[in-house]
ROSE-4610 file (N, C-alpha, C; in Angstrom, 1 decimal, always signed):
// ROSE-4610
residu = [M/M/M/R/R/R/I/I/I/P/P/P/I/I/I/V/V/V/V/V/V/F/F/F/A/A/A/L/L/L/L/L/L/T/T/T/I/I/I/L/L/L/P/P/P/A/A/A/C/C/C/Q/Q/Q/S/S/S/G/G/G/Y/Y/Y/Q/Q/Q/P/P/P/A/A/A/D/D/D/L/L/L/Q/Q/Q/G/G/G/N/N/N/W/W/W/Q/Q/Q/A/A/A/V/V/V/A/A/A/I/I/I/T/T/T/E/E/E/E/E/E/G/G/G/T/T/T/P/P/P/L/L/L/A/A/A/V/V/V/D/D/D/P/P/P/S/S/S/Q/Q/Q/I/I/I/E/E/E/L/L/L/Q/Q/Q/F/F/F/T/T/T/P/P/P/A/A/A/D/D/D/R/R/R/Y/Y/Y/T/T/T/Y/Y/Y/R/R/R/S/S/S/T/T/T/L/L/L/N/N/N/Y/Y/Y/R/R/R/E/E/E/A/A/A/G/G/G/S/S/S/F/F/F/Y/Y/Y/V/V/V/D/D/D/G/G/G/T/T/T/Y/Y/Y/L/L/L/F/F/F/T/T/T/R/R/R/D/D/D/T/T/T/L/L/L/N/N/N/Q/Q/Q/A/A/A/S/S/S/T/T/T/E/E/E/K/K/K/A/A/A/V/V/V/E/E/E/I/I/I/L/L/L/K/K/K/L/L/L/V/V/V/N/N/N/D/D/D/T/T/T/L/L/L/Q/Q/Q/L/L/L/K/K/K/M/M/M/M/M/M/D/D/D/G/G/G/D/D/D/K/K/K/E/E/E/R/R/R/L/L/L/L/L/L/T/T/T/M/M/M/V/V/V/K/K/K/Q/Q/Q]
num = [1/1/1/2/2/2/3/3/3/4/4/4/5/5/5/6/6/6/7/7/7/8/8/8/9/9/9/10/10/10/11/11/11/12/12/12/13/13/13/14/14/14/15/15/15/16/16/16/17/17/17/18/18/18/19/19/19/20/20/20/21/21/21/22/22/22/23/23/23/24/24/24/25/25/25/26/26/26/27/27/27/28/28/28/29/29/29/30/30/30/31/31/31/32/32/32/33/33/33/34/34/34/35/35/35/36/36/36/37/37/37/38/38/38/39/39/39/40/40/40/41/41/41/42/42/42/43/43/43/44/44/44/45/45/45/46/46/46/47/47/47/48/48/48/49/49/49/50/50/50/51/51/51/52/52/52/53/53/53/54/54/54/55/55/55/56/56/56/57/57/57/58/58/58/59/59/59/60/60/60/61/61/61/62/62/62/63/63/63/64/64/64/65/65/65/66/66/66/67/67/67/68/68/68/69/69/69/70/70/70/71/71/71/72/72/72/73/73/73/74/74/74/75/75/75/76/76/76/77/77/77/78/78/78/79/79/79/80/80/80/81/81/81/82/82/82/83/83/83/84/84/84/85/85/85/86/86/86/87/87/87/88/88/88/89/89/89/90/90/90/91/91/91/92/92/92/93/93/93/94/94/94/95/95/95/96/96/96/97/97/97/98/98/98/99/99/99/100/100/100/101/101/101/102/102/102/103/103/103/104/104/104/105/105/105/106/106/106/107/107/107/108/108/108/109/109/109/110/110/110/111/111/111/112/112/112/113/113/113/114/114/114/115/115/115/116/116/116/117/117/117/118/118/118/119/119/119/120/120/120/121/121/121/122/122/122/123/123/123]
x = [+125.9/+124.6/+124.2/+125.0/+124.9/+124.7/+125.2/+125.1/+123.7/+123.0/+121.5/+120.7/+120.8/+120.1/+120.5/+121.9/+121.9/+121.5/+121.3/+120.8/+119.3/+118.7/+117.3/+116.9/+117.8/+117.6/+117.5/+118.6/+118.9/+117.7/+117.2/+115.9/+114.8/+114.8/+113.3/+113.5/+114.8/+115.0/+115.0/+115.8/+115.9/+114.6/+113.6/+112.5/+111.7/+111.8/+111.0/+111.6/+113.1/+113.8/+113.4/+113.2/+113.1/+111.5/+110.6/+109.2/+108.9/+108.1/+107.7/+108.0/+107.6/+107.7/+108.2/+108.7/+109.2/+108.2/+108.3/+107.5/+107.6/+109.0/+109.2/+108.6/+108.2/+107.4/+106.0/+105.5/+104.1/+104.0/+105.2/+105.1/+104.4/+103.6/+102.8/+101.3/+100.5/+99.2/+98.6/+97.6/+96.9/+95.4/+94.8/+93.6/+92.9/+91.6/+90.9/+90.4/+90.4/+89.7/+88.6/+88.7/+87.8/+87.6/+86.5/+86.4/+85.2/+85.8/+84.9/+84.8/+83.6/+83.3/+82.9/+83.9/+83.5/+83.5/+84.2/+84.4/+83.2/+82.3/+81.3/+81.6/+81.6/+81.7/+80.9/+81.3/+80.5/+79.8/+78.6/+78.1/+78.5/+79.7/+80.3/+81.1/+81.4/+82.3/+83.8/+84.5/+85.8/+86.7/+86.4/+86.9/+87.1/+86.1/+86.1/+87.1/+87.6/+88.7/+90.0/+91.0/+92.3/+93.0/+94.6/+95.4/+96.7/+97.4/+98.6/+99.7/+100.7/+101.6/+103.1/+103.6/+104.7/+106.0/+107.3/+108.3/+108.8/+107.9/+108.0/+107.2/+106.6/+106.0/+104.6/+104.0/+102.6/+101.4/+100.4/+99.4/+98.3/+97.4/+96.1/+95.3/+94.0/+93.0/+91.7/+91.0/+89.9/+89.0/+87.8/+86.9/+85.4/+84.6/+83.1/+82.5/+81.4/+80.8/+81.6/+82.4/+83.3/+84.2/+84.5/+85.2/+86.9/+87.5/+88.9/+89.7/+91.0/+92.0/+93.3/+94.2/+95.3/+96.3/+97.5/+98.5/+99.7/+100.2/+101.5/+101.3/+102.1/+102.0/+103.4/+103.3/+104.6/+104.3/+105.3/+105.1/+105.8/+105.1/+105.9/+105.7/+106.5/+106.4/+105.2/+104.2/+103.3/+102.0/+102.0/+101.1/+101.3/+100.4/+100.4/+99.6/+100.4/+99.7/+99.6/+98.3/+98.0/+97.7/+97.8/+97.3/+96.9/+95.5/+94.9/+94.8/+95.3/+95.6/+94.3/+93.6/+92.4/+91.5/+91.0/+89.8/+90.2/+89.8/+90.2/+90.1/+89.1/+89.1/+89.7/+90.6/+90.9/+92.2/+92.2/+93.5/+93.9/+95.1/+95.9/+95.1/+95.2/+94.7/+95.7/+95.4/+96.5/+95.5/+96.2/+95.7/+96.7/+96.5/+97.3/+97.5/+98.9/+99.2/+99.3/+98.2/+98.3/+99.1/+99.2/+100.0/+100.6/+101.8/+102.3/+103.6/+103.0/+104.0/+104.0/+104.8/+105.1/+103.9/+102.8/+101.4/+100.3/+100.4/+99.0/+99.3/+98.3/+98.5/+97.0/+97.1/+96.0/+95.9/+95.0/+95.0/+93.7/+94.0/+93.0/+92.6/+91.4/+91.0/+89.7/+89.3/+88.3/+87.2/+86.0/+84.8/+84.1/+84.1/+83.5/+84.2/+83.4/+84.0/+84.0/+83.9/+83.8/+85.2/+85.6/+86.9/+86.5/+87.2/+87.3/+88.4/+88.5/+89.7/+89.6/+90.6/+90.6/+91.9/+91.5/+92.5/+92.8/+93.9/+94.3/+95.4/+95.4/+96.4/+97.1/+98.6/+99.3/+99.1/+98.9/+98.7/+99.8]
y = [+111.3/+111.7/+112.2/+112.7/+113.3/+112.2/+111.0/+109.8/+109.5/+109.1/+108.8/+109.9/+111.1/+112.2/+112.2/+112.0/+111.8/+110.8/+109.6/+108.4/+108.6/+109.2/+109.5/+110.4/+111.3/+112.3/+111.7/+110.7/+110.1/+109.2/+108.4/+107.4/+108.1/+109.3/+110.1/+110.8/+111.4/+112.2/+111.3/+110.0/+109.2/+108.6/+108.2/+107.6/+108.7/+109.9/+111.1/+111.5/+111.5/+111.7/+110.3/+109.2/+108.0/+107.8/+108.5/+108.2/+109.1/+108.4/+108.9/+108.1/+108.4/+107.6/+108.3/+107.5/+108.2/+107.9/+108.6/+108.4/+107.0/+106.5/+105.1/+104.2/+104.5/+103.3/+103.1/+104.1/+104.0/+103.4/+103.4/+103.1/+101.9/+101.8/+100.5/+100.9/+99.7/+99.6/+99.2/+100.1/+99.7/+99.4/+98.4/+98.1/+98.2/+98.9/+99.0/+97.7/+97.3/+96.2/+96.6/+97.8/+98.2/+99.7/+100.1/+101.6/+101.7/+102.5/+102.7/+104.2/+104.5/+106.0/+105.9/+106.4/+106.4/+104.8/+104.0/+102.7/+101.6/+102.3/+101.4/+101.3/+100.2/+100.1/+100.7/+101.5/+102.1/+101.1/+101.6/+100.8/+100.9/+100.8/+100.8/+99.8/+99.5/+98.3/+98.8/+98.3/+98.7/+98.3/+97.2/+97.0/+98.0/+98.9/+100.1/+101.1/+101.1/+102.0/+101.5/+102.4/+102.0/+103.3/+103.1/+104.3/+103.5/+104.4/+104.0/+105.2/+104.8/+105.7/+105.5/+106.4/+106.2/+106.6/+106.2/+106.9/+108.2/+108.8/+110.1/+111.1/+110.6/+111.3/+111.6/+110.9/+111.1/+110.1/+110.4/+109.4/+109.4/+108.2/+108.0/+107.6/+108.1/+107.4/+107.4/+106.1/+105.7/+105.3/+105.8/+105.4/+105.1/+105.1/+104.7/+105.9/+105.7/+106.5/+107.1/+106.3/+106.8/+108.0/+108.3/+109.6/+109.1/+110.1/+110.0/+111.2/+111.0/+112.0/+111.6/+112.6/+112.3/+113.6/+113.3/+114.4/+114.3/+115.1/+114.7/+114.8/+113.9/+113.7/+113.9/+114.1/+114.1/+113.7/+113.1/+112.5/+113.5/+114.0/+114.7/+114.0/+113.4/+112.6/+111.5/+111.4/+110.5/+111.1/+112.2/+112.5/+112.6/+112.1/+112.2/+113.3/+114.1/+115.2/+114.9/+115.2/+115.2/+116.3/+116.6/+117.8/+117.2/+117.2/+116.7/+117.8/+117.4/+118.2/+117.9/+116.9/+116.6/+117.5/+117.7/+118.3/+120.1/+121.0/+122.5/+123.1/+122.7/+123.4/+122.8/+121.9/+120.9/+121.9/+121.4/+122.1/+120.9/+121.2/+120.2/+119.6/+118.2/+117.4/+116.6/+116.6/+115.7/+114.6/+113.4/+112.2/+111.9/+111.2/+110.6/+109.0/+108.7/+107.3/+106.6/+106.0/+105.3/+103.9/+103.3/+102.1/+101.9/+101.7/+101.3/+100.1/+99.1/+98.0/+97.4/+96.4/+95.8/+95.6/+95.1/+94.9/+95.5/+96.4/+97.0/+98.6/+99.4/+100.8/+101.0/+101.8/+102.3/+103.9/+104.7/+106.2/+106.4/+107.4/+108.3/+109.8/+109.8/+111.1/+111.6/+112.8/+113.3/+113.8/+113.5/+114.0/+114.8/+116.1/+117.0/+116.7/+116.3/+115.8/+114.5/+113.6/+112.3/+111.7/+110.7/+109.9/+108.7/+108.8/+107.7/+107.0/+105.6/+104.8/+104.0/+104.2/+103.4/+102.3/+101.1/+100.1/+99.4/+99.3/+99.0/+97.9/+97.0/+96.0/+96.3/+96.1/+96.3/+95.0/+95.5/+94.4/+94.0]
z = [+139.4/+139.5/+138.0/+137.2/+135.7/+134.7/+135.0/+134.0/+133.8/+134.8/+134.8/+134.3/+134.4/+133.7/+132.2/+131.8/+130.3/+129.7/+130.4/+129.9/+129.8/+130.8/+130.8/+129.5/+129.4/+128.3/+127.1/+126.7/+125.4/+125.3/+126.2/+126.2/+125.8/+126.2/+125.8/+124.5/+124.3/+123.0/+121.7/+121.9/+120.7/+120.2/+121.0/+120.3/+119.5/+120.1/+119.5/+118.2/+117.8/+116.7/+115.7/+116.2/+115.4/+114.8/+115.6/+115.2/+113.8/+113.1/+112.0/+110.9/+109.6/+108.4/+107.2/+106.3/+104.9/+103.9/+102.8/+101.7/+101.1/+101.0/+100.7/+101.5/+102.8/+103.6/+102.9/+102.2/+101.7/+100.4/+99.4/+98.2/+97.8/+97.0/+96.4/+96.5/+96.1/+96.2/+97.4/+97.8/+99.1/+99.0/+99.5/+99.3/+100.7/+100.9/+102.0/+102.4/+103.5/+104.1/+105.3/+105.7/+106.8/+106.9/+107.1/+107.5/+108.6/+109.7/+110.8/+111.0/+111.6/+112.1/+113.4/+114.4/+115.9/+116.3/+115.6/+116.1/+115.5/+114.7/+114.1/+112.5/+111.8/+110.6/+109.8/+108.9/+107.9/+106.7/+106.3/+105.3/+104.0/+103.6/+102.5/+101.9/+100.8/+100.2/+100.3/+101.3/+101.2/+100.0/+99.5/+98.2/+97.1/+97.2/+96.3/+96.5/+97.8/+98.2/+98.1/+97.2/+97.0/+96.9/+97.3/+97.4/+96.7/+95.9/+95.4/+95.4/+95.9/+96.2/+95.2/+94.7/+93.8/+94.3/+94.0/+94.3/+94.0/+92.9/+92.7/+93.5/+94.7/+95.7/+95.1/+94.3/+93.6/+94.3/+94.3/+94.9/+93.7/+94.0/+93.4/+94.3/+94.3/+95.3/+94.5/+94.9/+94.4/+95.3/+95.3/+96.4/+95.9/+96.8/+96.4/+95.7/+95.2/+94.1/+93.0/+92.6/+91.5/+91.9/+93.0/+93.4/+93.2/+92.9/+92.5/+92.7/+93.2/+93.6/+92.9/+92.6/+92.3/+92.4/+92.9/+93.0/+93.7/+94.7/+95.2/+96.8/+97.5/+98.9/+99.5/+100.8/+101.6/+102.8/+103.7/+104.9/+106.1/+107.1/+108.3/+109.4/+110.0/+111.1/+111.0/+111.7/+111.4/+110.8/+110.0/+109.2/+107.8/+106.9/+105.6/+105.0/+104.2/+103.6/+102.0/+101.5/+100.0/+99.4/+98.2/+97.4/+96.0/+96.1/+94.9/+93.7/+92.6/+91.4/+90.2/+90.6/+89.6/+89.9/+91.0/+91.5/+91.7/+91.1/+91.0/+92.3/+93.2/+94.4/+95.7/+95.3/+96.4/+97.1/+98.5/+99.4/+99.9/+100.7/+101.1/+102.3/+102.5/+103.3/+104.1/+105.6/+106.3/+107.0/+107.2/+107.9/+108.8/+109.8/+110.7/+110.4/+110.3/+110.1/+111.3/+111.6/+113.2/+113.2/+111.9/+111.8/+110.5/+110.4/+109.0/+109.1/+108.8/+108.8/+107.3/+107.1/+105.7/+105.0/+105.4/+104.7/+105.3/+106.2/+106.8/+107.0/+106.6/+106.8/+107.6/+108.4/+109.2/+109.2/+108.7/+108.7/+109.6/+110.2/+110.9/+110.4/+110.2/+109.6/+110.5/+110.3/+110.9/+109.8/+110.1/+109.2/+110.1/+110.0/+111.0/+112.4/+113.4/+114.6/+115.0/+113.9/+114.0/+113.4/+114.2/+113.9/+113.0/+111.8/+110.9/+110.8/+110.7/+110.7/+109.4/+108.6/+107.3/+107.5/+107.3/+107.4/+106.3/+105.6/+104.3/+104.1/+103.4/+103.3/+101.8/+101.9/+100.5/+99.6/+98.5/+97.5/+96.7]
């Protein structure tokens, strides 16, 4: 009787321990290919949105309207945390990593009460 309970416990605990990402998983240059808000594509040129992650846990971000950020980052489970050091009034930001495979990164963020999804490909 105990063996099935132990097996069940291992099957539920092990995936939880293995979920999440490491900073090394993000390293490289990423180019946006799509950005949606509440499932509707935004009227912006995704080619203007880029993210770069370095092995030293640093990032740079470029977006529309000549917006830029740079600073440090860390990953905790499925969340990416960034701290911009270019903009004086910046605070730590968090976005959820929905998908991260060899060449695709999908981030979920909130703009007020609206969900935005940013899909990027590795360069």
